[in-house]
N, C-alpha and C positions, 0 to 999 in steps of 0.2 A: 084929707091930705094923705097922699100915698107915702108909705114908709120906704125909706131907702133900703136897698138890699144889704144884708150883713156880709161880713168878710167871708163866711163859709159859702154863701150863695155866689158871691163874686168869683171865688176860687173855683167852684164847681163849674160855672159857666165858662171861665177861662180855660180850664182843662178840656172841657168838651169842645170848645171852639178851636183848640190846638191839639187835637188827637195826634199822637205819634211824634210830637215835637218835644225835644228835651228843653226843659225850662230850668233856670237857676233860681236860687233863693232870693236874689235881689229883685228879679222880675216878679216873683210870687208875693213878696212882701209889699211891693208897690201895688199890685192888683188888690191885695187885701186892705189897702188903705194905709199902709205903713204901721199897722198895729204890731205890738211885740208878740202877740199870741198867734201869729199867722201859721206857724208850723203845727200848732195844736189844731187849728181848723182843718189843715190837710189831714192830720191823723183822724179827725172825726169823719171826714169824707171817706177815708179808707176803712176805719174800724166800725163806724156806726152806719154808714150808708153803703159800704161794700164796694166802692170804686177801687180798682186795682191800680193804684198810683205807685209806680215802681221807683226805688231809690238805689243808691250804690249797694245797699244791703241785699237787694234782690237781683241786681244785674251788674256784673263786673265792669261792663263798658261805661257805666255811669260813675261820675266823680261825686265825692261828698258835696251835698248842696244842690244836686241835680235831680229833677223829677220828670217822670213821663207817664202819661196815660195813653194806652193803646186801644183799649176796649171801652166803648161808651156804656156798655151794659154792666150795672153793678152785680157783683156776686153776693150770695148770702153773707151778711156781716156777722161778726163774732159778738157775743154778749160780753161787754167790757165792765160790767158792774163789779167793783171791788168794794167789799163791805167797809163800813167805818171802822169796825174792829180790826180788820186786816190792815187798813191804812195806819191805824194807831200803833199796831205791833211793829210794822216796818219802820215807821218814823222813829219810834222809841229805840228800836234795835240799832238804827243808823245814827242815833244821837242827834236827830233833827239837823243832819248835815248832808250836803250833796255828796254822793259817793264817787263823783268824778272829779270835782274841783275843790271840794272841802268847804264851800260856802255854807254859812249857818243861817237857818231860817230867821227872818226878821232883821238881819243885819244888812248894811249896804253890801252889794255884791262886789267881790274883789275885781272882777273883770268889767263891771258896768256899775260904778258907784252911784250913778244917777237913779238907780232903783234898788229897792230892798229885795233881799233874796226870798223867793217864793218857791216852796218845794212841791214837787209832784211825785207820784208813785209811777215808776217805770219798770217795764219788764226787762229782765236780763236776756232771756230768749223770748223774742216777740211771739205773740199768739199766732201770727201768720206763719211762723216757722215751728209751730208745735209747742210753744211755751204755755205755761199754766198761770193761773192767778194765785197759786200757792205762795205764801210768804217767802219761801226759799228762792223763788224765781222773781222776787220783787226787790226794788231798791229805791231809796230816796234820790231824786235828781232835781237840781234847781231848774228854773225855767230857761236860763241861758244854755245850760248843757242839754236840756231836754229838747230844745228847739231844733238842733241839727245833729244830734248824736244818737239816734235810735240804734239799738243793738250793738253799740260799741262798749266793750268792757275794758277799762284800763286797769293795769296792775296797781295795787296799792304800793306806795313807796316804802322801802325798808327804813329802819331807824337810821342806818348809815347814810342813806340818801337824804333823809330829812335833816340830819345833823349837818351834812355838807351844805345844804341850802341855807340853814340857819347861820352857819359860820360865815357864809358869804354875805349875809345881810348886814346892813348898818347896825350899830349898837342899839339905836333907839328901837329898831324893829325886833332885835333879839330880846330886849326888855319886854316888848309887847307880847312876844311868844311866851316868855316866862310868866308874865301876869296871867295870861290865858291858862297856862298849864296849872299854875297854883290854884286858880279859881275852879278849874275842872277836877283836880285831884287833891283837895285839901288834906285828906287823911294820909295819902301817900307822901305828900310834901313834908308833913310833920316828922316822918321817920328819917328824912334826910338832914334835918336840922341837928346840929351838934351843940352841946352845952359848952359855954365858955369856961 
């Protein structure tokens, strides 16, 4: 019995059959069989197989979520192996938290509660743009942010912005934030307690 082609194979064939055509993320997700890891398969085609699949990071005329392959011939691909040690360093440094949306590994994702947060290691400056695998150029990203946000670096919110958001939240959500902070910083929390 013949095996069905995987998502990466389907995407490769679709790009090659549609050379020069701009395709959007909805179309490509459908081609990949609706799997949540469709964008990762595209990165594998680009990074491991060398197909020059362009995005808005490569060409200003493309919008976020748009892709195009103009040349059917793959270029030499980059070595993408990041050691387990480097992964561990980056995840620990980033507190096992997505550096774009703040989702925590293993918890339900705040923007897609139907799945648990899964973290990946992403490049701040992509290798295709001269970035390295040095830990200083790596960050933890959840699969939701990693699917469509390559090479986007968002600024971390200041304490004033965070406090403004917390103040706007319902009291029950504020209590959840407090519980989380007390659990994360138990020693610092003790110094704020006053004796009666």
